[in-house]
C-alpha positions in Angstrom: -47.3 -9.6 -30.0 -45.2 -6.5 -28.5 -45.2 -5.9 -25.0 -47.1 -2.5 -26.0 -49.7 -4.6 -27.6 -50.0 -6.8 -24.8 -50.4 -4.1 -22.1 -52.9 -2.3 -24.3 -55.1 -5.9 -24.4 -54.9 -6.2 -20.7 -55.9 -2.7 -20.5 -59.0 -3.2 -22.7 -60.2 -6.1 -20.6 -59.8 -4.2 -17.6 -62.0 -1.4 -19.0 -64.6 -3.9 -20.0 -64.8 -5.3 -16.7 -65.0 -1.9 -15.0 -67.9 -0.9 -17.5 -69.5 -4.5 -16.5 -69.5 -3.7 -12.8 -70.8 0.0 -13.2 -73.6 -0.8 -15.7 -74.8 -4.4 -15.9 -77.7 -5.3 -13.7 -75.8 -8.5 -12.9 -72.8 -6.8 -11.5 -71.6 -7.7 -8.1 -71.6 -3.9 -6.7 -75.0 -3.5 -4.7 -77.4 -1.5 -7.0 -77.8 1.0 -4.5 -74.1 1.5 -3.7 -72.1 4.2 -5.9 -69.5 2.3 -8.1 -65.9 3.4 -7.0 -64.2 2.2 -9.8 -61.4 -0.6 -10.0 -57.5 -0.2 -9.2 -55.2 -2.4 -10.6 -51.4 -2.6 -10.8 -49.6 -1.4 -13.9 -49.2 -4.1 -16.6 -46.1 -5.7 -16.4 -45.2 -8.3 -18.9 -43.0 -9.9 -16.3 -45.6 -11.5 -14.6 -46.9 -13.5 -17.7 -45.6 -17.0 -17.8 -46.0 -19.9 -20.0 -45.3 -23.1 -17.9 -45.7 -26.8 -18.0 -48.6 -28.0 -15.4 -46.9 -31.0 -13.4 -50.2 -33.0 -13.1 -50.5 -35.1 -9.7 -50.7 -38.7 -10.2 -53.0 -39.0 -7.5 -55.8 -36.2 -8.0 -57.0 -35.7 -4.5 -60.5 -34.2 -3.6 -60.3 -31.2 -1.3 -62.7 -29.2 0.9 -62.4 -25.4 0.6 -63.8 -23.2 3.4 -65.9 -20.2 2.1 -66.3 -16.9 3.3 -70.0 -17.8 4.4 -68.6 -20.6 6.6 -69.8 -23.2 4.1 -67.5 -25.2 1.8 -66.8 -26.1 -2.0 -65.4 -29.2 -3.3 -62.3 -29.3 -5.6 -59.5 -31.6 -7.2 -56.0 -30.6 -6.4 -55.2 -31.1 -10.5 -51.4 -30.1 -10.5 -49.0 -27.4 -9.9 -47.2 -24.7 -11.5 -43.5 -24.3 -10.6 -42.6 -20.7 -11.2 -40.0 -17.9 -10.2 -41.8 -14.9 -9.2 -39.9 -11.7 -7.6 -36.9 -13.8 -7.7 -38.2 -16.5 -5.5 -39.3 -20.1 -6.6 -42.8 -20.9 -5.8 -45.4 -23.6 -6.4 -49.0 -22.8 -7.1 -51.4 -25.5 -6.7 -54.1 -25.5 -9.7 -57.4 -26.9 -9.0 -60.4 -28.4 -11.1 -64.2 -27.9 -9.8 -65.4 -31.2 -8.5 -68.4 -30.8 -10.7 -66.1 -31.8 -13.8 -65.4 -28.4 -15.5 -62.3 -28.2 -17.6 -61.0 -24.8 -16.3 -58.3 -24.7 -13.7 -58.7 -22.5 -10.5 -55.3 -20.9 -9.4 -56.0 -18.8 -6.2 -53.4 -17.2 -4.3 -52.5 -15.1 -1.2 -49.5 -13.0 -1.1 -47.7 -10.1 1.0 -49.9 -7.6 -0.7 -53.0 -8.7 0.8 -54.7 -6.9 3.3 -52.6 -3.9 2.4 -52.7 -3.0 -1.4 -54.9 -6.0 -2.3 -58.1 -7.8 -1.2 -57.1 -9.4 2.2 -58.6 -13.1 1.5 -56.7 -13.3 -1.7 -57.0 -13.2 -5.4 -58.0 -15.7 -8.2 -56.8 -16.9 -11.9 -59.1 -18.9 -13.7 -57.5 -20.8 -16.5 -59.7 -21.9 -19.6 -58.2 -24.7 -21.6 -59.3 -22.9 -25.2 -57.6 -19.5 -24.1 -55.0 -20.2 -21.6 -53.6 -23.8 -22.7 -51.1 -23.7 -25.6 -49.8 -27.2 -25.6 -50.7 -30.6 -24.0 -49.2 -29.8 -20.6 -48.3 -25.8 -21.4 -50.4 -23.0 -19.8 -50.3 -19.3 -19.8 -50.2 -18.3 -16.1 -50.8 -14.4 -16.4 -50.7 -12.8 -12.8 -52.1 -9.3 -14.6 -55.1 -11.0 -14.9 -55.6 -12.0 -11.1 -58.9 -10.8 -9.6 -60.7 -10.2 -6.5 -63.6 -12.7 -5.8 -66.9 -11.4 -5.9 -67.1 -11.1 -2.1 -64.4 -8.4 -2.2 -67.1 -6.1 -3.6 -70.4 -7.6 -1.8 -70.6 -9.7 1.3 -73.7 -11.5 -0.2 -71.7 -13.4 -2.3 -69.9 -16.5 -1.1 -66.3 -17.5 -2.2 -63.9 -19.9 -1.7 -61.0 -19.2 0.4 -57.5 -19.6 -0.6 -56.0 -23.2 0.4 -52.7 -22.5 2.6 -50.9 -24.2 0.2 -51.2 -21.3 -2.3 -50.1 -18.6 0.3 -47.0 -17.0 -1.0 -44.4 -15.4 0.8 -43.9 -12.8 -1.7 -45.3 -9.8 -3.2 -47.4 -10.0 -6.4 -47.5 -6.6 -7.8 -49.9 -7.7 -10.5 -53.5 -7.7 -11.3 -56.5 -6.3 -9.4 -55.8 -4.2 -6.4 -58.4 -3.8 -3.5 -61.9 -2.5 -4.3 -61.5 1.3 -3.4 -65.3 1.1 -2.4 -64.7 -1.3 0.2 -62.5 -1.6 3.5 -59.7 -4.1 2.6 -61.6 -7.0 3.5 -62.5 -10.4 5.3 -60.3 -12.0 7.9 -57.1 -13.0 6.5 -56.5 -15.9 9.2 -58.6 -18.5 7.5 
């Protein structure tokens, strides 16, 4: 696939999400609110990685606090080591304690609270779409998205574990929702 084809595919996915948010009755946008549209960084193929997942031998259970002062349970499954913006970083990948096979890779970076949602962004990796080999996954930061609580405070969202707070800027994926102030307490 060419870079142009790849960028077009990402733009189509973004258009579909925007249509869903604007029109679907299950949209996280409150029904009485005017939908301001979504904002994204330009698609950059350099933010798409094919990486080995280094599975942890000791898959530890972790309790993740939520935006509603609750908590959710996850399993720290493995980690991705990658160079982003010229810096080596490690991102922890979690599985829901419920046993789902998808990986959750949340992160905060230096754009949070300024250009992107203050509490951070998420990536969901589905084995059938993002796993290319036994231990190889596609980690595409162009697909980073805001949690639903970025659009509507009625939703409860897990906060980003501190081990995935990055000291770099990730200029990829979804930006802050234009219809909302750049949200939630970033000290969690």
